[in-house]
C-alpha positions as CSV (number, residue, x, y, z in Angstrom):
1,M,-33.6,0.0,52.3
2,A,-35.1,2.3,49.7
3,V,-38.8,2.1,48.9
4,R,-39.8,2.1,45.3
5,H,-43.0,4.1,44.5
6,R,-45.2,3.0,41.7
7,F,-47.1,5.8,40.0
8,K,-50.6,6.0,38.5
9,V,-51.8,8.0,35.5
10,E,-53.3,10.8,37.6
11,E,-50.1,11.3,39.5
12,V,-48.0,11.6,36.4
13,L,-50.5,14.0,34.8
14,A,-50.3,16.2,38.0
15,L,-46.5,16.1,37.8
16,S,-46.7,17.1,34.1
17,A,-48.8,20.0,35.0
18,L,-46.2,21.2,37.5
19,K,-43.4,20.8,35.1
20,P,-44.8,21.0,31.6
21,E,-41.4,21.2,29.9
22,A,-40.6,17.7,31.1
23,R,-41.8,15.0,28.7
24,L,-42.9,12.3,31.1
25,E,-44.0,8.8,30.1
26,L,-45.5,6.2,32.5
27,L,-44.8,2.6,31.7
28,E,-45.9,-0.2,34.1
29,G,-46.0,2.3,37.0
30,E,-42.5,3.7,36.4
31,V,-42.0,7.3,35.2
32,Y,-39.4,8.0,32.5
33,E,-38.3,11.4,31.4
34,M,-38.0,11.3,27.6
35,A,-34.9,12.7,25.9
36,P,-35.1,15.9,23.9
37,I,-36.1,15.4,20.3
38,S,-33.2,15.7,17.8
39,S,-33.6,17.6,14.5
40,E,-33.3,14.2,12.7
41,H,-36.1,12.7,14.7
42,A,-38.3,15.7,14.4
43,G,-37.7,16.0,10.6
44,L,-38.4,12.4,9.9
45,L,-41.5,12.5,12.0
46,D,-42.6,15.6,10.0
47,W,-42.0,13.7,6.7
48,L,-44.1,10.7,7.9
49,L,-46.9,13.0,9.1
50,Q,-47.1,14.9,5.8
51,T,-46.9,11.6,3.9
52,L,-49.7,10.0,5.8
53,A,-51.9,13.1,6.3
54,T,-53.0,13.4,2.7
55,R,-53.9,9.7,2.6
56,T,-55.9,9.6,5.8
57,L,-57.9,12.8,5.6
58,G,-61.4,12.3,6.9
59,Q,-60.6,8.6,7.7
60,A,-58.4,8.9,10.8
61,H,-57.3,11.4,13.4
62,I,-53.5,11.9,13.5
63,R,-51.8,12.7,16.8
64,V,-48.1,13.4,17.2
65,Q,-46.3,12.8,20.5
66,S,-49.5,12.6,22.5
67,P,-50.5,10.1,25.3
68,L,-52.1,6.7,24.7
69,Y,-54.0,5.4,27.7
70,L,-53.1,1.7,28.2
71,S,-54.0,1.3,31.9
72,Q,-53.8,3.1,35.2
73,E,-50.1,2.3,35.3
74,S,-49.2,3.0,31.6
75,L,-49.5,6.2,29.6
76,P,-46.8,6.1,26.9
77,I,-46.3,8.9,24.4
78,P,-45.8,7.4,21.0
79,D,-44.4,9.5,18.2
80,L,-47.4,9.2,15.9
81,L,-50.9,7.7,16.2
82,L,-53.5,7.1,13.5
83,L,-56.8,6.9,15.4
84,K,-60.4,6.0,14.6
85,P,-62.3,9.3,14.2
86,R,-64.2,10.6,17.2
87,E,-66.5,13.6,17.2
88,D,-64.8,15.1,20.3
89,F,-61.3,14.8,18.7
90,Y,-60.2,13.0,21.9
91,T,-60.7,16.1,24.0
92,Q,-62.7,14.2,26.6
93,S,-60.2,11.3,27.2
94,H,-56.9,10.0,25.8
95,P,-57.3,7.3,23.1
96,T,-57.1,3.6,24.1
97,P,-55.7,0.7,22.1
98,Q,-59.2,-0.1,20.8
99,E,-59.1,3.2,18.9
100,V,-55.6,2.9,17.4
101,L,-55.4,2.1,13.7
102,L,-51.6,2.5,13.7
103,L,-48.9,3.5,16.2
104,V,-45.4,4.7,15.1
105,E,-42.2,5.1,17.1
106,V,-39.2,6.8,15.5
107,G,-36.5,4.9,17.3
108,F,-33.1,6.1,16.3
109,S,-31.7,7.0,19.7
110,S,-34.4,5.1,21.6
111,Y,-34.5,2.0,19.4
112,A,-33.5,-0.5,22.2
113,Y,-36.0,1.1,24.6
114,D,-38.8,1.2,22.0
115,R,-38.3,-2.4,20.9
116,G,-37.5,-3.9,24.3
117,V,-39.8,-2.1,26.6
118,K,-42.6,-0.3,24.7
119,L,-43.3,-2.9,21.9
120,P,-44.1,-5.7,24.3
121,L,-46.3,-3.3,26.3
122,Y,-48.2,-2.3,23.1
123,A,-48.7,-6.0,22.2
124,R,-50.0,-6.9,25.7
125,H,-52.6,-4.1,25.5
126,G,-53.7,-5.1,22.0
127,V,-52.4,-2.3,19.8
128,P,-53.1,-3.8,16.4
129,E,-50.1,-2.5,14.5
130,V,-46.8,-0.8,15.4
131,W,-44.3,0.7,13.0
132,L,-40.8,1.0,14.5
133,W,-38.5,3.2,12.5
134,G,-34.9,2.4,13.2
135,Q,-31.4,2.5,11.5
136,E,-32.1,-0.6,9.3
137,G,-35.5,0.6,7.9
138,L,-39.1,0.3,9.0
139,E,-40.1,-2.6,11.1
140,V,-43.8,-3.4,10.9
141,Y,-45.4,-5.4,13.7
142,R,-48.9,-6.9,13.4
143,E,-51.2,-9.3,15.3
144,P,-50.5,-8.8,19.0
145,Q,-50.4,-11.9,21.0
146,E,-49.6,-11.7,24.7
147,T,-46.3,-9.6,24.9
148,A,-45.2,-10.0,21.3
149,Y,-46.4,-9.6,17.7
150,R,-47.0,-12.7,15.5
151,H,-45.8,-10.9,12.3
152,R,-42.8,-8.7,11.7
153,L,-42.0,-7.2,8.3
154,L,-38.9,-5.2,7.4
155,V,-39.7,-2.4,4.8
156,K,-36.7,-1.1,2.9
157,K,-36.5,2.3,1.1
158,G,-38.4,2.2,-2.2
159,E,-41.0,-0.3,-1.0
160,R,-44.7,0.3,-0.5
161,I,-46.5,-0.2,2.8
162,A,-50.0,0.5,4.1
163,P,-51.4,0.2,7.6
164,L,-53.4,-3.0,7.9
165,L,-56.6,-1.1,9.1
166,L,-56.2,1.7,6.6
167,S,-55.2,0.1,3.3
168,Q,-56.0,3.3,1.4
169,A,-53.1,5.0,3.2
170,E,-50.5,3.1,1.3
171,I,-47.2,5.1,1.1
172,L,-43.9,4.7,-0.7
173,W,-41.3,4.3,2.0
174,S,-38.8,7.0,0.9
175,P,-37.7,9.0,4.0
176,P,-35.3,11.8,3.4
177,L,-32.2,9.9,4.7
């Protein structure tokens, strides 16, 4: 019988140091190697980053594809984070859910995984708002409760949306697709 080994954050960080080209994500003690980023995914993430950057300057730190510390067993790598400003720019520790203003996943090829695995994990750890960008538009999840979000909005192209905790960062949802 095979023995399954559950990993901790420190072990995954050590693995990442040995193989930095591997994009490893730790979810509930299991390690996942993330797929390479497509040009569509990267370009859409760049569009969102540029769109939000001018509206959040001085009010939030923006991180792209950087770890979020949820627990000793979970260190996901969301596509984009808007974080509460910290003097150390998060150099002393990875951000936690209490510091998240908005979390974004660009989920074209990973939509089922992002929605079915990561979204419940984010809710369970109290991430206040998640934007999941998929084929049908932008899904906005708010008010985490246990392993789900109480509110889900679907934002279509041409509509306006703002993060709940950063209302001044309202954007026109008009991605280049």
